[in-house]
C-alpha positions in Angstrom: 7.4 33.6 54.9 6.1 31.3 52.0 7.0 27.5 51.8 7.1 26.2 48.8 7.5 22.2 48.1 10.4 21.2 46.0 8.7 20.4 42.8 8.8 16.6 41.8 11.6 15.4 39.8 10.4 14.3 36.3 11.8 11.1 35.3 14.1 11.6 31.7 12.3 10.4 28.2 13.0 7.1 27.0 15.2 6.7 24.1 14.1 7.3 20.7 15.1 4.3 18.5 17.1 5.2 15.3 15.3 5.7 12.2 17.4 3.1 10.8 17.3 0.1 13.0 16.3 -3.0 11.6 13.2 -3.4 14.6 11.8 0.2 13.3 11.8 -0.6 9.3 10.3 -4.2 10.5 7.8 -2.6 11.9 7.1 0.1 9.1 7.0 -2.8 7.0 4.6 -4.4 9.3 2.3 -1.3 9.5 2.4 -0.6 5.7 1.2 -4.3 4.9 -1.4 -4.0 7.5 -2.6 -0.6 6.2 -3.0 -1.6 2.9 -4.9 -5.0 3.9 -7.1 -2.6 5.1 -8.2 -0.4 2.4 -10.8 -3.5 1.4 -12.6 -3.7 -1.6 -12.6 0.0 -2.0 -8.9 -0.4 -3.2 -10.3 -3.0 -5.6 -12.8 -1.0 -8.4 -10.9 -1.1 -11.1 -12.4 0.8 -14.3 -11.0 2.3 -17.9 -7.9 4.9 -18.1 -11.1 6.9 -19.5 -13.0 6.4 -15.9 -16.7 5.2 -15.9 -17.9 6.2 -19.4 -21.7 6.2 -17.4 -20.4 8.8 -14.9 -23.0 12.4 -15.2 -25.7 10.4 -17.2 -29.1 10.0 -16.8 -29.6 6.1 -16.8 -33.1 4.6 -16.9 -32.9 2.3 -13.8 -36.3 0.1 -13.7 -37.6 0.5 -10.2 -39.6 -1.6 -7.7 -43.6 -0.8 -8.6 -43.1 0.0 -12.3 -42.9 4.1 -11.4 
């Protein structure tokens, strides 16, 4: 004979909020605003519609030491 204990009862999952609920809409709006603020300076670099004009060119830059 094999005695197996009964499996513990698993509680029901909490209810999922409706996607159209006002709390869900305000939470998503707050998350989007926070994500926009986290982008920082990289999101504000502005170039011309043609992009960076000197991209790919070998520019002669001054160096420390004169080499």
